[in-house]
MDTraj code that builds the backbone (N, CA, C; nanometers):
import mdtraj as md
import numpy as np

residues = "MET LYS LYS ASN GLU GLY LYS LEU ASP ARG ILE ILE ARG ILE VAL ILE GLY VAL ILE PHE LEU LEU ILE SER PHE ILE SER SER GLY ILE LEU PHE TRP ILE SER LEU ILE LEU GLY ILE ILE SER LEU VAL THR GLY ILE LEU GLY TRP CYS GLY LEU TYR GLN LEU PHE GLY ILE ASN THR CYS LYS ILE ASP ASP GLN GLU".split()
xyz = np.array([
    [-9.5071, 3.8160, -6.0383],
    [-9.4607, 3.7043, -6.1171],
    [-9.4535, 3.7029, -6.2580],
    [-9.3217, 3.7015, -6.3122],
    [-9.3342, 3.6630, -6.4812],
    [-9.3732, 3.5358, -6.5133],
    [-9.4522, 3.4900, -6.6034],
    [-9.5263, 3.3768, -6.6648],
    [-9.3819, 3.3007, -6.6814],
    [-9.4221, 3.1810, -6.6863],
    [-9.2775, 3.1035, -6.7359],
    [-9.3263, 2.9571, -6.8029],
    [-9.4634, 2.9744, -6.8264],
    [-9.5241, 2.8293, -6.8773],
    [-9.5977, 2.8810, -7.0022],
    [-9.5999, 2.8187, -7.1086],
    [-9.6308, 2.8518, -7.2612],
    [-9.7756, 2.7869, -7.2426],
    [-9.8350, 2.8572, -7.3789],
    [-9.9920, 2.7829, -7.3481],
    [-10.0144, 2.6452, -7.3390],
    [-9.9649, 2.5816, -7.4267],
    [-9.9738, 2.4217, -7.4338],
    [-9.9646, 2.3869, -7.3222],
    [-9.8103, 2.3987, -7.2306],
    [-9.8034, 2.3826, -7.1308],
    [-9.9148, 2.3845, -7.0033],
    [-9.9822, 2.5207, -7.0333],
    [-10.0768, 2.5575, -6.9118],
    [-10.2084, 2.4796, -6.9470],
    [-10.2354, 2.4302, -7.1018],
    [-10.3481, 2.3643, -7.1398],
    [-10.3458, 2.2289, -7.0699],
    [-10.2091, 2.1603, -7.0939],
    [-10.1803, 2.0373, -7.0370],
    [-10.1739, 2.0142, -6.8955],
    [-10.1464, 2.1389, -6.7999],
    [-10.1528, 2.1349, -6.6698],
    [-10.3051, 2.1418, -6.6288],
    [-10.4020, 2.2126, -6.6872],
    [-10.4974, 2.2352, -6.6442],
    [-10.5785, 2.1044, -6.6579],
    [-10.5363, 2.0476, -6.7799],
    [-10.6206, 1.9046, -6.8071],
    [-10.5933, 1.8125, -6.7089],
    [-10.4732, 1.8125, -6.6992],
    [-10.4106, 1.6831, -6.6027],
    [-10.4720, 1.7212, -6.4380],
    [-10.4739, 1.8645, -6.4248],
    [-10.5150, 1.8949, -6.2772],
    [-10.6991, 1.8589, -6.2567],
    [-10.7814, 1.8750, -6.3423],
    [-10.8817, 1.8144, -6.3458],
    [-10.9013, 1.6802, -6.3488],
    [-10.8262, 1.6087, -6.4298],
    [-10.8378, 1.4530, -6.3997],
    [-10.7904, 1.4117, -6.2813],
    [-10.6796, 1.4791, -6.2251],
    [-10.6395, 1.4355, -6.0755],
    [-10.7661, 1.4676, -5.9695],
    [-10.8443, 1.5683, -5.9895],
    [-10.9429, 1.6029, -5.9026],
    [-11.0561, 1.5177, -5.9311],
    [-11.0815, 1.4575, -6.0559],
    [-11.1859, 1.3813, -6.0867],
    [-11.1577, 1.2325, -6.0192],
    [-11.0468, 1.2083, -6.0044],
    [-10.9895, 1.0843, -5.9300],
    [-11.0100, 1.0953, -5.7953],
    [-10.9699, 1.1988, -5.7403],
    [-10.9764, 1.2177, -5.6112],
    [-11.1388, 1.2086, -5.5693],
    [-11.2525, 1.2339, -5.6260],
    [-11.3659, 1.2294, -5.6015],
    [-11.4097, 1.1109, -5.5973],
    [-11.3271, 0.9936, -5.6748],
    [-11.3670, 0.8392, -5.6504],
    [-11.3003, 0.7646, -5.6052],
    [-11.1983, 0.8103, -5.5362],
    [-11.0994, 0.7282, -5.4440],
    [-11.1182, 0.7535, -5.2925],
    [-11.0389, 0.7005, -5.2156],
    [-11.0186, 0.7236, -5.0519],
    [-10.9268, 0.6899, -5.0307],
    [-10.8648, 0.7344, -4.8684],
    [-10.7409, 0.7107, -4.8271],
    [-10.6292, 0.7690, -4.8928],
    [-10.5350, 0.7354, -4.9110],
    [-10.4014, 0.8125, -4.9549],
    [-10.4177, 0.8708, -5.0952],
    [-10.4769, 0.7601, -5.1748],
    [-10.5054, 0.8108, -5.3145],
    [-10.5485, 0.9297, -5.3089],
    [-10.6654, 0.9465, -5.2303],
    [-10.7593, 1.0815, -5.2260],
    [-10.6566, 1.2065, -5.1944],
    [-10.5881, 1.1947, -5.1055],
    [-10.5022, 1.3070, -5.0867],
    [-10.3882, 1.3239, -5.2006],
    [-10.3253, 1.2301, -5.2308],
    [-10.2220, 1.2512, -5.3611],
    [-10.2823, 1.3338, -5.4594],
    [-10.3966, 1.2624, -5.5056],
    [-10.4467, 1.3200, -5.6427],
    [-10.5473, 1.4420, -5.6007],
    [-10.5834, 1.4788, -5.4753],
    [-10.6301, 1.6173, -5.4680],
    [-10.5221, 1.6966, -5.4603],
    [-10.4052, 1.6993, -5.3773],
    [-10.2923, 1.7802, -5.3987],
    [-10.2614, 1.7982, -5.5521],
    [-10.1956, 1.6926, -5.5798],
    [-10.1691, 1.7224, -5.7525],
    [-10.2619, 1.7750, -5.8190],
    [-10.3734, 1.7578, -5.8215],
    [-10.4904, 1.8216, -5.8617],
    [-10.4792, 2.0029, -5.8637],
    [-10.4773, 2.0256, -5.7348],
    [-10.4723, 2.1500, -5.6996],
    [-10.3446, 2.2375, -5.7387],
    [-10.2051, 2.1523, -5.7283],
    [-10.1087, 2.2288, -5.7715],
    [-10.0927, 2.2542, -5.9487],
    [-10.1543, 2.1148, -6.0173],
    [-10.1452, 2.1349, -6.1318],
    [-10.2669, 2.2333, -6.1650],
    [-10.3620, 2.2530, -6.1611],
    [-10.4686, 2.3426, -6.1857],
    [-10.4415, 2.4758, -6.1417],
    [-10.3763, 2.5122, -6.0174],
    [-10.3346, 2.6675, -6.0076],
    [-10.2219, 2.6928, -6.0760],
    [-10.1215, 2.6098, -6.1034],
    [-9.9959, 2.6532, -6.1629],
    [-10.0229, 2.6641, -6.3057],
    [-10.1424, 2.5951, -6.3837],
    [-10.1690, 2.6166, -6.5221],
    [-10.2676, 2.7596, -6.5418],
    [-10.3518, 2.7671, -6.4383],
    [-10.4097, 2.9145, -6.4424],
    [-10.3327, 3.0268, -6.4248],
    [-10.2275, 3.0283, -6.3483],
    [-10.1591, 3.1239, -6.2905],
    [-10.0680, 3.1460, -6.4323],
    [-10.0139, 3.0460, -6.4655],
    [-9.9143, 3.0747, -6.5792],
    [-9.7739, 3.0418, -6.5035],
    [-9.7845, 3.0064, -6.4022],
    [-9.6211, 3.0362, -6.3188],
    [-9.5822, 2.8990, -6.2420],
    [-9.4685, 2.8345, -6.2273],
    [-9.4437, 2.7357, -6.1960],
    [-9.3066, 2.7655, -6.0897],
    [-9.3331, 2.7302, -5.9670],
    [-9.2005, 2.7594, -5.8710],
    [-9.0813, 2.6748, -5.9104],
    [-9.1063, 2.5528, -5.9438],
    [-9.0002, 2.4504, -5.9984],
    [-8.9410, 2.4927, -6.1270],
    [-9.0045, 2.5703, -6.2315],
    [-8.9704, 2.5870, -6.3568],
    [-8.8665, 2.7000, -6.3049],
    [-8.9058, 2.8125, -6.2056],
    [-8.8261, 2.9345, -6.1729],
    [-8.7040, 2.8544, -6.1139],
    [-8.6904, 2.7754, -6.0190],
    [-8.6151, 2.7127, -5.9571],
    [-8.4984, 2.6685, -6.0610],
    [-8.5333, 2.5877, -6.1697],
    [-8.4376, 2.5287, -6.2518],
    [-8.4068, 2.6037, -6.4001],
    [-8.4655, 2.7159, -6.3800],
    [-8.4675, 2.8178, -6.4971],
    [-8.5257, 2.7973, -6.5902],
    [-8.6483, 2.7136, -6.6151],
    [-8.7184, 2.6619, -6.7139],
    [-8.8213, 2.7582, -6.7230],
    [-8.8179, 2.7962, -6.8851],
    [-8.9238, 2.8964, -6.9492],
    [-8.9683, 2.8428, -7.0727],
    [-9.1109, 2.7870, -7.0899],
    [-9.1468, 2.7460, -7.2029],
    [-9.2520, 2.8471, -7.2615],
    [-9.2584, 2.9627, -7.1718],
    [-9.3397, 3.0863, -7.2331],
    [-9.2721, 3.1816, -7.3695],
    [-9.3571, 3.2090, -7.4571],
    [-9.2876, 3.3172, -7.5457],
    [-9.2223, 3.4568, -7.5069],
    [-9.1653, 3.4969, -7.5499],
    [-9.1306, 3.6401, -7.5048],
    [-9.2465, 3.7423, -7.4868],
    [-9.3499, 3.7321, -7.6088],
    [-9.4308, 3.8122, -7.6181],
    [-9.5755, 3.8069, -7.5242],
    [-9.5679, 3.6760, -7.4894],
    [-9.6737, 3.6057, -7.3578],
    [-9.6362, 3.6573, -7.2288],
    [-9.5249, 3.6773, -7.1801],
    [-9.4686, 3.7108, -7.0492],
    [-9.5195, 3.8642, -7.0206],
    [-9.5730, 3.8516, -6.8962],
    [-9.6192, 3.9802, -6.8254],
    [-9.5414, 4.0101, -6.7040],
])
top = md.Topology()
chain = top.add_chain()
for i, resn in enumerate(residues, 1):
    res = top.add_residue(resn, chain, resSeq=i)
    for name in ("N", "CA", "C"):
        top.add_atom(name, md.element.get_by_symbol(name[0]), res)
traj = md.Trajectory(xyz[None], top)
């Protein structure tokens, strides 16, 4: 997989993922599940540097020299 997320994009996704995971720990019911899923997806895509939706729509925020 080629990276398609830039450094700032990845940092934002990781921060948002952690926030959603923290929200899931203090919530219950449907809010728990929604925040847990969004937190995991944001965190994983931020760590990997690859987003499936970006690939689908042809979006790339990664600089050429950062891609692997």
